[in-house]
LUMLUMFI-642063 format. One record per residue: x, y, z of N, C-alpha, C in turn; residue number from 1. Coordinates in steps of 0.2 Angstrom, whole numbers, always signed. Example, Ala and Ser with C-alpha at 12.3 -4.5 7.8 and 13.67 -1.06 7.14 Angstrom:
<atoms>
((+66, -28, +39), (+62, -22, +39), (+66, -16, +39), 1)
((+64, -11, +35), (+68, -5, +36), (+64, +0, +39), 2)
</atoms>
This chain:
<atoms>
((-446, +230, +189), (-450, +236, +190), (-443, +240, +192), 1)
((-442, +246, +186), (-437, +251, +189), (-436, +255, +195), 2)
((-432, +254, +199), (-432, +257, +206), (-431, +265, +205), 3)
((-433, +267, +210), (-433, +274, +211), (-428, +280, +217), 4)
((-425, +284, +216), (-424, +288, +221), (-427, +294, +221), 5)
((-428, +297, +225), (-433, +302, +227), (-429, +308, +232), 6)
((-427, +313, +227), (-426, +319, +231), (-429, +324, +231), 7)
((-434, +325, +236), (-437, +330, +236), (-443, +332, +230), 8)
((-439, +337, +229), (-441, +340, +222), (-442, +336, +214), 9)
((-434, +332, +217), (-433, +328, +211), (-433, +321, +213), 10)
((-437, +318, +210), (-438, +310, +208), (-435, +306, +202), 11)
((-428, +303, +203), (-424, +302, +197), (-426, +295, +196), 12)
((-427, +291, +189), (-428, +286, +189), (-425, +282, +186), 13)
((-422, +276, +186), (-417, +273, +183), (-420, +271, +175), 14)
((-426, +272, +174), (-428, +270, +166), (-427, +277, +165), 15)
((-424, +276, +158), (-422, +283, +154), (-427, +286, +150), 16)
((-432, +282, +151), (-437, +284, +145), (-443, +288, +151), 17)
((-442, +292, +158), (-445, +295, +162), (-441, +299, +169), 18)
((-442, +304, +171), (-442, +306, +177), (-445, +309, +182), 19)
((-445, +309, +187), (-451, +311, +192), (-449, +319, +194), 20)
((-454, +323, +193), (-452, +329, +196), (-459, +329, +202), 21)
((-458, +330, +209), (-463, +331, +214), (-464, +338, +214), 22)
((-469, +340, +213), (-470, +346, +213), (-477, +348, +217), 23)
((-479, +348, +223), (-483, +348, +228), (-485, +341, +229), 24)
((-490, +338, +226), (-489, +330, +224), (-484, +328, +220), 25)
((-483, +322, +222), (-480, +319, +215), (-481, +316, +209), 26)
((-477, +318, +205), (-481, +318, +196), (-476, +315, +193), 27)
((-478, +310, +190), (-475, +308, +185), (-475, +311, +178), 28)
((-468, +313, +174), (-470, +315, +166), (-467, +310, +164), 29)
((-473, +308, +158), (-468, +303, +153), (-468, +304, +148), 30)
((-459, +303, +146), (-456, +307, +139), (-461, +308, +133), 31)
((-461, +309, +129), (-465, +312, +123), (-475, +310, +124), 32)
((-476, +311, +131), (-483, +310, +133), (-483, +319, +135), 33)
((-491, +319, +136), (-493, +327, +137), (-497, +323, +143), 34)
((-497, +319, +146), (-503, +315, +150), (-497, +316, +157), 35)
((-503, +316, +162), (-498, +315, +170), (-500, +309, +174), 36)
((-498, +307, +177), (-500, +302, +181), (-497, +307, +190), 37)
((-502, +304, +193), (-500, +305, +201), (-497, +298, +203), 38)
((-491, +302, +207), (-488, +297, +211), (-488, +300, +218), 39)
((-489, +294, +222), (-484, +294, +229), (-483, +290, +233), 40)
((-480, +286, +228), (-477, +280, +231), (-470, +280, +232), 41)
((-467, +287, +235), (-461, +287, +236), (-458, +284, +242), 42)
((-452, +285, +244), (-449, +283, +250), (-455, +286, +254), 43)
((-456, +282, +262), (-459, +287, +268), (-457, +291, +269), 44)
((-459, +297, +271), (-454, +303, +274), (-450, +307, +268), 45)
((-450, +306, +261), (-445, +308, +257), (-450, +313, +255), 46)
((-456, +312, +253), (-460, +319, +249), (-462, +324, +255), 47)
((-459, +323, +261), (-460, +331, +264), (-453, +334, +265), 48)
((-449, +332, +261), (-442, +335, +261), (-442, +341, +258), 49)
((-446, +342, +252), (-446, +349, +248), (-455, +347, +243), 50)
((-457, +352, +245), (-463, +354, +241), (-465, +359, +238), 51)
((-464, +360, +233), (-465, +368, +231), (-472, +370, +231), 52)
((-476, +378, +233), (-480, +380, +233), (-486, +378, +228), 53)
((-492, +377, +229), (-494, +373, +227), (-499, +378, +223), 54)
((-499, +385, +226), (-501, +392, +225), (-498, +394, +217), 55)
((-493, +392, +214), (-493, +394, +210), (-496, +390, +202), 56)
((-500, +386, +203), (-503, +384, +199), (-510, +387, +198), 57)
((-510, +389, +190), (-513, +393, +188), (-520, +388, +187), 58)
((-526, +392, +187), (-532, +387, +188), (-535, +386, +182), 59)
((-533, +389, +177), (-537, +387, +170), (-532, +388, +164), 60)
((-535, +384, +156), (-530, +386, +153), (-529, +394, +151), 61)
((-534, +398, +152), (-535, +404, +150), (-529, +408, +153), 62)
((-530, +408, +160), (-522, +412, +164), (-517, +409, +162), 63)
((-515, +402, +160), (-509, +400, +158), (-508, +402, +154), 64)
((-513, +403, +148), (-509, +407, +141), (-510, +416, +143), 65)
((-512, +418, +147), (-512, +425, +147), (-505, +425, +151), 66)
((-502, +420, +155), (-494, +421, +161), (-492, +420, +154), 67)
((-490, +416, +150), (-484, +415, +146), (-485, +420, +140), 68)
((-491, +423, +139), (-492, +428, +133), (-486, +435, +138), 69)
((-488, +435, +142), (-485, +440, +147), (-477, +440, +148), 70)
((-475, +435, +149), (-469, +431, +151), (-465, +433, +143), 71)
((-468, +432, +139), (-465, +431, +132), (-462, +438, +129), 72)
((-468, +444, +132), (-469, +451, +132), (-464, +455, +136), 73)
((-462, +450, +139), (-458, +454, +145), (-450, +452, +146), 74)
((-448, +446, +140), (-442, +446, +140), (-438, +452, +137), 75)
((-440, +456, +132), (-436, +461, +128), (-435, +467, +133), 76)
((-438, +467, +139), (-437, +473, +143), (-433, +470, +149), 77)
((-430, +464, +149), (-426, +461, +152), (-418, +465, +154), 78)
((-415, +465, +148), (-410, +471, +147), (-411, +476, +150), 79)
((-416, +480, +152), (-418, +487, +151), (-421, +487, +160), 80)
((-423, +482, +163), (-427, +481, +170), (-423, +476, +174), 81)
((-421, +471, +169), (-418, +468, +173), (-425, +460, +174), 82)
((-422, +454, +176), (-426, +449, +179), (-431, +451, +185), 83)
((-435, +455, +184), (-439, +459, +189), (-447, +459, +189), 84)
((-452, +461, +192), (-457, +463, +192), (-459, +469, +187), 85)
((-453, +474, +187), (-452, +478, +183), (-456, +478, +176), 86)
((-450, +471, +173), (-450, +468, +167), (-456, +463, +167), 87)
((-459, +461, +171), (-466, +459, +170), (-471, +465, +170), 88)
((-472, +468, +172), (-477, +476, +171), (-476, +477, +166), 89)
((-470, +480, +163), (-469, +483, +156), (-471, +476, +150), 90)
((-471, +472, +151), (-471, +467, +147), (-479, +465, +145), 91)
((-482, +466, +153), (-489, +466, +152), (-494, +471, +149), 92)
((-490, +477, +151), (-493, +484, +149), (-492, +482, +139), 93)
((-488, +482, +138), (-484, +478, +129), (-490, +475, +126), 94)
((-493, +471, +130), (-499, +465, +126), (-506, +469, +130), 95)
((-505, +475, +132), (-513, +477, +134), (-517, +474, +139), 96)
((-509, +473, +145), (-515, +473, +150), (-511, +475, +155), 97)
((-517, +479, +161), (-512, +481, +167), (-509, +480, +170), 98)
((-505, +484, +171), (-497, +482, +175), (-499, +480, +182), 99)
((-504, +481, +185), (-505, +476, +191), (-507, +469, +191), 100)
((-508, +468, +185), (-505, +458, +183), (-500, +456, +186), 101)
((-496, +459, +187), (-491, +457, +190), (-491, +454, +197), 102)
((-497, +453, +199), (-498, +450, +206), (-500, +446, +204), 103)
((-500, +441, +197), (-501, +433, +196), (-493, +431, +197), 104)
((-489, +435, +197), (-482, +432, +197), (-478, +434, +205), 105)
((-482, +429, +209), (-479, +433, +218), (-473, +431, +218), 106)
((-468, +428, +215), (-461, +430, +216), (-456, +432, +211), 107)
((-460, +437, +206), (-456, +442, +202), (-450, +438, +197), 108)
((-447, +440, +197), (-441, +439, +194), (-440, +431, +191), 109)
((-441, +429, +198), (-439, +419, +199), (-443, +418, +193), 110)
((-452, +420, +194), (-454, +418, +189), (-452, +417, +181), 111)
((-451, +424, +179), (-446, +426, +174), (-441, +421, +172), 112)
((-438, +420, +176), (-431, +416, +174), (-433, +410, +174), 113)
((-438, +407, +176), (-441, +401, +177), (-442, +397, +169), 114)
((-447, +404, +166), (-451, +404, +160), (-445, +403, +157), 115)
((-441, +406, +157), (-436, +409, +153), (-432, +401, +151), 116)
((-431, +398, +157), (-424, +392, +156), (-429, +386, +154), 117)
((-437, +386, +156), (-440, +379, +154), (-440, +380, +146), 118)
((-441, +387, +145), (-444, +387, +137), (-438, +387, +134), 119)
((-433, +388, +134), (-425, +386, +133), (-424, +377, +132), 120)
((-428, +376, +137), (-424, +368, +137), (-428, +363, +133), 121)
((-435, +368, +132), (-439, +363, +128), (-438, +365, +122), 122)
((-435, +370, +120), (-433, +371, +112), (-426, +367, +111), 123)
((-424, +366, +116), (-417, +362, +115), (-421, +355, +114), 124)
((-424, +351, +119), (-427, +346, +117), (-428, +344, +109), 125)
((-434, +349, +108), (-436, +349, +102), (-432, +348, +96), 126)
((-426, +351, +97), (-420, +353, +92), (-418, +347, +92), 127)
((-415, +342, +96), (-413, +336, +98), (-416, +332, +96), 128)
((-423, +330, +98), (-426, +327, +96), (-428, +326, +87), 129)
((-429, +331, +84), (-428, +332, +75), (-421, +327, +75), 130)
((-413, +331, +77), (-408, +330, +75), (-409, +322, +76), 131)
((-408, +319, +81), (-409, +311, +81), (-413, +307, +77), 132)
((-422, +310, +77), (-424, +306, +71), (-422, +306, +64), 133)
((-419, +312, +64), (-415, +313, +56), (-409, +310, +54), 134)
((-406, +308, +59), (-398, +306, +60), (-401, +297, +61), 135)
((-406, +295, +63), (-407, +286, +62), (-412, +287, +57), 136)
((-415, +293, +54), (-417, +289, +46), (-412, +287, +41), 137)
((-407, +294, +42), (-400, +293, +36), (-394, +287, +40), 138)
((-396, +285, +46), (-391, +279, +48), (-383, +285, +51), 139)
((-384, +290, +53), (-380, +294, +52), (-379, +295, +59), 140)
((-377, +291, +66), (-378, +292, +73), (-371, +296, +75), 141)
((-373, +301, +78), (-367, +305, +80), (-365, +304, +85), 142)
((-358, +303, +87), (-353, +303, +93), (-356, +306, +98), 143)
((-358, +300, +105), (-362, +304, +111), (-358, +309, +114), 144)
((-350, +311, +112), (-348, +315, +117), (-347, +322, +112), 145)
((-348, +322, +104), (-349, +326, +100), (-356, +331, +101), 146)
((-362, +325, +102), (-368, +327, +103), (-369, +330, +109), 147)
((-367, +328, +115), (-367, +334, +122), (-364, +340, +121), 148)
((-358, +339, +119), (-354, +344, +120), (-358, +351, +113), 149)
((-362, +348, +108), (-366, +353, +104), (-372, +354, +107), 150)
((-374, +350, +109), (-382, +352, +114), (-380, +357, +121), 151)
((-376, +356, +124), (-373, +362, +128), (-371, +368, +125), 152)
((-368, +368, +120), (-367, +373, +117), (-373, +377, +116), 153)
((-379, +376, +109), (-383, +377, +109), (-388, +378, +114), 154)
((-389, +376, +119), (-393, +378, +125), (-390, +386, +127), 155)
((-384, +385, +129), (-379, +393, +131), (-379, +397, +128), 156)
((-382, +397, +120), (-381, +401, +115), (-388, +405, +117), 157)
((-392, +402, +120), (-399, +404, +121), (-400, +409, +124), 158)
((-394, +411, +130), (-392, +415, +135), (-389, +421, +131), 159)
((-386, +423, +126), (-382, +428, +123), (-386, +435, +123), 160)
((-393, +434, +121), (-397, +440, +123), (-399, +443, +130), 161)
((-396, +439, +133), (-398, +443, +139), (-392, +441, +144), 162)
((-386, +439, +143), (-380, +440, +144), (-378, +444, +151), 163)
((-379, +452, +148), (-377, +456, +154), (-382, +455, +160), 164)
((-386, +451, +160), (-390, +453, +165), (-391, +444, +168), 165)
((-389, +439, +167), (-388, +434, +166), (-383, +432, +175), 166)
((-381, +436, +175), (-376, +435, +183), (-384, +436, +187), 167)
((-388, +439, +186), (-393, +443, +192), (-398, +436, +192), 168)
((-399, +435, +184), (-404, +427, +184), (-401, +422, +189), 169)
((-396, +422, +188), (-391, +415, +193), (-393, +418, +200), 170)
((-391, +422, +204), (-391, +425, +208), (-397, +426, +213), 171)
((-404, +426, +207), (-411, +425, +208), (-410, +416, +211), 172)
((-408, +414, +205), (-411, +406, +206), (-408, +401, +212), 173)
((-401, +406, +215), (-396, +403, +220), (-399, +405, +225), 174)
((-405, +409, +227), (-410, +409, +232), (-412, +405, +236), 175)
((-415, +402, +243), (-416, +397, +244), (-423, +393, +244), 176)
((-428, +400, +241), (-435, +399, +239), (-435, +398, +233), 177)
((-430, +398, +231), (-431, +395, +222), (-424, +390, +218), 178)
((-419, +387, +225), (-418, +383, +221), (-419, +376, +220), 179)
((-422, +375, +222), (-427, +368, +221), (-428, +368, +213), 180)
((-434, +374, +211), (-435, +375, +204), (-429, +375, +200), 181)
((-423, +378, +203), (-417, +380, +198), (-415, +371, +197), 182)
((-414, +368, +201), (-411, +362, +200), (-415, +357, +196), 183)
((-422, +357, +197), (-427, +354, +195), (-426, +354, +186), 184)
((-425, +361, +184), (-424, +365, +177), (-417, +361, +174), 185)
((-413, +362, +178), (-405, +358, +178), (-406, +352, +177), 186)
((-409, +348, +181), (-410, +340, +180), (-413, +338, +174), 187)
((-418, +343, +175), (-422, +340, +165), (-418, +340, +160), 188)
((-415, +348, +160), (-409, +348, +154), (-404, +342, +153), 189)
((-401, +341, +158), (-396, +336, +159), (-400, +330, +155), 190)
((-405, +325, +157), (-407, +321, +156), (-409, +322, +149), 191)
((-413, +328, +147), (-413, +327, +140), (-408, +327, +136), 192)
((-401, +331, +136), (-396, +329, +136), (-393, +322, +135), 193)
((-393, +318, +139), (-392, +310, +140), (-395, +308, +136), 194)
((-403, +307, +136), (-407, +303, +133), (-407, +303, +125), 195)
((-407, +309, +122), (-403, +312, +116), (-399, +310, +112), 196)
((-393, +310, +116), (-386, +307, +113), (-386, +300, +114), 197)
((-390, +295, +117), (-392, +290, +114), (-389, +285, +120), 198)
((-390, +288, +129), (-387, +284, +130), (-394, +281, +136), 199)
((-395, +275, +136), (-400, +270, +139), (-399, +265, +145), 200)
((-396, +268, +147), (-392, +265, +155), (-397, +265, +160), 201)
((-398, +257, +162), (-403, +256, +167), (-400, +254, +174), 202)
((-393, +254, +175), (-388, +254, +182), (-387, +261, +183), 203)
((-383, +260, +192), (-382, +266, +194), (-379, +272, +190), 204)
((-375, +271, +183), (-372, +276, +179), (-377, +280, +176), 205)
((-384, +280, +176), (-387, +283, +175), (-390, +290, +179), 206)
((-389, +290, +185), (-388, +295, +189), (-382, +300, +188), 207)
((-376, +295, +187), (-370, +300, +186), (-368, +302, +182), 208)
((-371, +302, +174), (-370, +304, +169), (-374, +310, +170), 209)
((-380, +308, +171), (-385, +316, +173), (-381, +322, +176), 210)
((-378, +319, +182), (-376, +326, +186), (-371, +325, +186), 211)
((-366, +323, +179), (-360, +323, +176), (-361, +328, +172), 212)
((-366, +329, +168), (-368, +334, +164), (-371, +340, +165), 213)
((-375, +340, +170), (-377, +345, +174), (-372, +350, +176), 214)
((-367, +345, +179), (-363, +349, +183), (-356, +353, +178), 215)
((-355, +350, +171), (-352, +352, +165), (-356, +358, +164), 216)
((-363, +358, +162), (-368, +363, +159), (-366, +369, +165), 217)
((-367, +369, +171), (-364, +374, +176), (-357, +378, +176), 218)
((-353, +374, +175), (-347, +377, +176), (-344, +381, +170), 219)
((-348, +377, +164), (-348, +379, +159), (-349, +386, +158), 220)
((-356, +386, +161), (-361, +394, +161), (-357, +400, +163), 221)
((-355, +397, +170), (-350, +401, +174), (-344, +405, +171), 222)
((-342, +402, +167), (-335, +401, +162), (-337, +408, +158), 223)
((-343, +405, +155), (-348, +408, +147), (-348, +414, +151), 224)
((-349, +416, +157), (-351, +424, +157), (-344, +429, +157), 225)
((-338, +426, +159), (-332, +431, +158), (-328, +430, +153), 226)
((-330, +427, +148), (-327, +425, +141), (-329, +432, +137), 227)
((-325, +433, +135), (-323, +441, +131), (-320, +439, +121), 228)
((-320, +430, +122), (-315, +430, +116), (-321, +428, +111), 229)
((-320, +431, +104), (-323, +430, +99), (-329, +425, +98), 230)
((-335, +426, +97), (-341, +421, +96), (-340, +415, +103), 231)
((-336, +418, +107), (-335, +415, +114), (-334, +407, +112), 232)
((-327, +407, +109), (-321, +402, +106), (-320, +396, +112), 233)
((-317, +404, +118), (-314, +401, +124), (-317, +396, +126), 234)
((-325, +397, +127), (-329, +395, +131), (-331, +386, +126), 235)
((-332, +388, +123), (-333, +379, +117), (-325, +376, +118), 236)
((-322, +379, +120), (-315, +375, +119), (-315, +372, +127), 237)
((-316, +376, +131), (-315, +375, +139), (-323, +371, +138), 238)
((-327, +370, +137), (-335, +363, +138), (-331, +356, +135), 239)
((-326, +358, +128), (-325, +353, +127), (-319, +348, +131), 240)
((-314, +352, +135), (-309, +351, +138), (-313, +346, +145), 241)
((-318, +349, +148), (-322, +346, +153), (-325, +340, +153), 242)
((-328, +339, +144), (-333, +334, +143), (-324, +327, +142), 243)
((-320, +330, +140), (-314, +324, +138), (-312, +322, +144), 244)
((-313, +327, +150), (-310, +326, +156), (-315, +321, +160), 245)
((-322, +321, +159), (-328, +317, +162), (-326, +310, +159), 246)
((-325, +309, +151), (-325, +304, +148), (-319, +298, +151), 247)
((-314, +303, +151), (-307, +301, +156), (-308, +297, +160), 248)
((-308, +300, +166), (-312, +298, +171), (-316, +293, +173), 249)
((-323, +294, +171), (-326, +288, +169), (-323, +281, +166), 250)
((-318, +282, +162), (-317, +276, +159), (-311, +271, +164), 251)
((-307, +277, +166), (-303, +274, +172), (-307, +270, +177), 252)
((-312, +274, +180), (-315, +272, +187), (-317, +264, +184), 253)
((-320, +263, +179), (-324, +257, +177), (-322, +252, +175), 254)
((-312, +253, +173), (-308, +248, +171), (-301, +247, +178), 255)
((-304, +249, +183), (-300, +249, +189), (-303, +243, +194), 256)
((-297, +242, +200), (-299, +237, +204), (-304, +234, +206), 257)
((-307, +245, +207), (-312, +246, +213), (-318, +246, +208), 258)
((-320, +244, +204), (-326, +245, +201), (-330, +243, +203), 259)
((-331, +237, +207), (-336, +232, +208), (-339, +236, +215), 260)
((-336, +242, +219), (-338, +246, +224), (-341, +253, +222), 261)
((-341, +254, +214), (-341, +261, +211), (-348, +263, +212), 262)
((-352, +256, +210), (-361, +257, +210), (-361, +261, +216), 263)
((-360, +256, +222), (-362, +261, +229), (-358, +268, +231), 264)
((-351, +270, +228), (-350, +276, +229), (-354, +281, +225), 265)
((-353, +279, +218), (-358, +284, +214), (-366, +287, +216), 266)
((-369, +281, +218), (-375, +282, +221), (-375, +288, +227), 267)
((-368, +285, +233), (-369, +289, +238), (-367, +298, +238), 268)
((-362, +297, +231), (-360, +305, +229), (-365, +307, +226), 269)
((-369, +306, +221), (-374, +308, +218), (-381, +311, +222), 270)
((-382, +307, +228), (-387, +309, +233), (-385, +313, +237), 271)
((-378, +313, +241), (-374, +317, +243), (-376, +327, +238), 272)
((-372, +326, +234), (-371, +331, +231), (-379, +336, +229), 273)
((-384, +330, +225), (-389, +335, +225), (-393, +337, +230), 274)
((-393, +335, +237), (-395, +337, +242), (-390, +343, +247), 275)
((-385, +343, +245), (-382, +349, +246), (-384, +356, +241), 276)
((-385, +353, +234), (-388, +358, +230), (-394, +363, +232), 277)
((-398, +357, +233), (-404, +359, +237), (-404, +363, +242), 278)
((-398, +363, +245), (-397, +369, +251), (-400, +363, +258), 279)
((-404, +358, +258), (-406, +356, +264), (-405, +354, +271), 280)
((-405, +354, +277), (-400, +352, +282), (-407, +344, +282), 281)
((-402, +338, +281), (-402, +334, +280), (-399, +328, +291), 282)
((-397, +333, +293), (-396, +330, +300), (-401, +332, +306), 283)
((-407, +331, +303), (-413, +335, +310), (-415, +329, +311), 284)
</atoms>
């Protein structure tokens, strides 16, 4: 049985075919499946660390469809109103709903950022899935390092239409109430990239690889915001250097005399890093 490590909002599985995300109650989302199975078997006390508000779930498919329709319509107003309730209101009015409908989105701009982020993640996941299936059919598997670089670049390019307002989005998602959602979306992105790049590890490196990809994505994203080079070429060079550094470091560590203790160290660092990113006080 694959063991799991639950980090409040996140529950990482050593089985690369699934990742557990805890939202109110713990729910297991299986890859390539639209079905969700409730799980409440995480370590005692862990599920009390972080629980996202249950009130954010809409009660019917109709509400969810309305919500998505408004979010989609609101995105063209982001560069005018920012990631805000004003953009949501403008989007609602553009598709024929009264402005007061923004009450459906209690967290305002954060709801809109999360919609955009998760939508981009799904779009990238579909792109990677089709690419890997096509490569398998033609027996032309891409080098994992190249695959990861291209996937991160493709994901960052999705931000370009909103780049002037993206610092605001990052600031919103860095707020304590929004941090769990932000980390959840980032880890989902990292898991998808690792999975479709061909990673099928079932040992502790499963955690390290995903944390590494997530970290590379975030640091490249920050560089991206300041890049004024043509077609952001400096960013893509920066990205490739970070990936090369990560690969070299991993190779050195695995060949070193201390490789036998690496698993424990990686697990501790991974756990500590994620809990710090969540901003939780674990010394209570």
